[in-house]
Phi, psi and omega in degrees: 000129187280154176292144173294149181287347179218130175263136179245117180225147178245126177234093188064231181272009184254124170262129181251117176256119184249117174300125191234056172234056186301327178296336180251017181056034178059034178299141183279107173255177183302319184295322182289318179298317177297317180301318178295320176299314182297317180299318179294321177297313182297316178299323178294319179295323181278001177070031178307138180274331180212143172244127175249137176247128183226174177237136175282151179081199187283350182229154174291297182190128184277352182119199180291149174289106187295331177297316177293321179299318179293322180295319178295323180293321181292327186286343178122175184297316184297320181291320178296318181294319178295319180296312180293323181297324180294321175296321176301320177297326176294317177296323175294318181297324178297321183285333182268349182300133183295333182266153172297138179249123184245124172275127178249104193254132172224163180061229183255134168233096190237155178051237179296337175293318174292325177299316180298314177300315181297327180288343177281162187290322185224151178228123168254126183234136176293146187297343178262008180292150174242128179234150177171170178240081185277011185306327185298332177293341175259007184073024184247174184229130173283064193285327187294329186267352189304321182294330181274319184303316184288346174272342183264330179232161178304146186306316180296325177290321177300314179296320180297320179302313185276330182279327180267328177067034182268152174276144175232154180278172183301316183297316177296319181294323177292325182297329181263359176097006178284333180234141179279318182224130172255109190254145181298150177300312180289125182077018182300310183298321179291319177297321177296311180302315180298318182295312180296316178297319179297315179299318181290341181278349178290153178298122189301320184295319182293321182291316182297319179291324177298315181295315180297320182291315185301312180287332180284352179277355179303129175065021176253151179282171181302311180299317179296323175297319174297316180302315181293324178300318180296321180297314180293321177305311182297319177298313185301315188290344180265356181283151179303320183293322179292316182298317179294323180294316179296318179296318181296320179298314182292324178296317179293321182294317182289337180270351183275000000 
């Protein structure tokens, strides 16, 4: 019996989705993209507080499966569009997922693999990790992730990443905003676990509302953004978690 292309594991309130094609450096083929879509949907149904995406073996993800990419190109424009569109749908699903999605990067995260990490809400990278968009060296374009990349890093940095196609280390990726935390090799697993558990301990409703509001502000004007903020404020204050948090704060204040 063959190994599944994606491992689904639950650790407390954290769902861990592990890309499981180590022999192919976890290259994204159709089966893996579909498995990720299914895994995200399942995590949502189960009420995951955090979703982590990892890679089995020495690398996070090397990018798209080039053999499948060539097959799609040979089959014609419609097949290529369908293939690219499904990856785009995955990136949108990551953004719309109610729980924060965290990419845990080690080894190489290149091309579509870097795109997958960038499409996640947060990125933790081991200090020896290498990230980049080398597609230009193949005459290709990291097109699917461009709308997200330009929101995460300054525009000039985004263009440099895709036009030069160079790999950068975790520290440099953190400096430009591509990575949230660059973590030391020693104690990496413990640091990742602590980060995920800490994030999962936050009130889930507040985190979900914050994510929805933040991304919902794209292309809105200032006044509209403030109006939407007021709506979310009103929703948040009526949640059980907020009411309990306010009551706890007031009780502690009155007893001090």
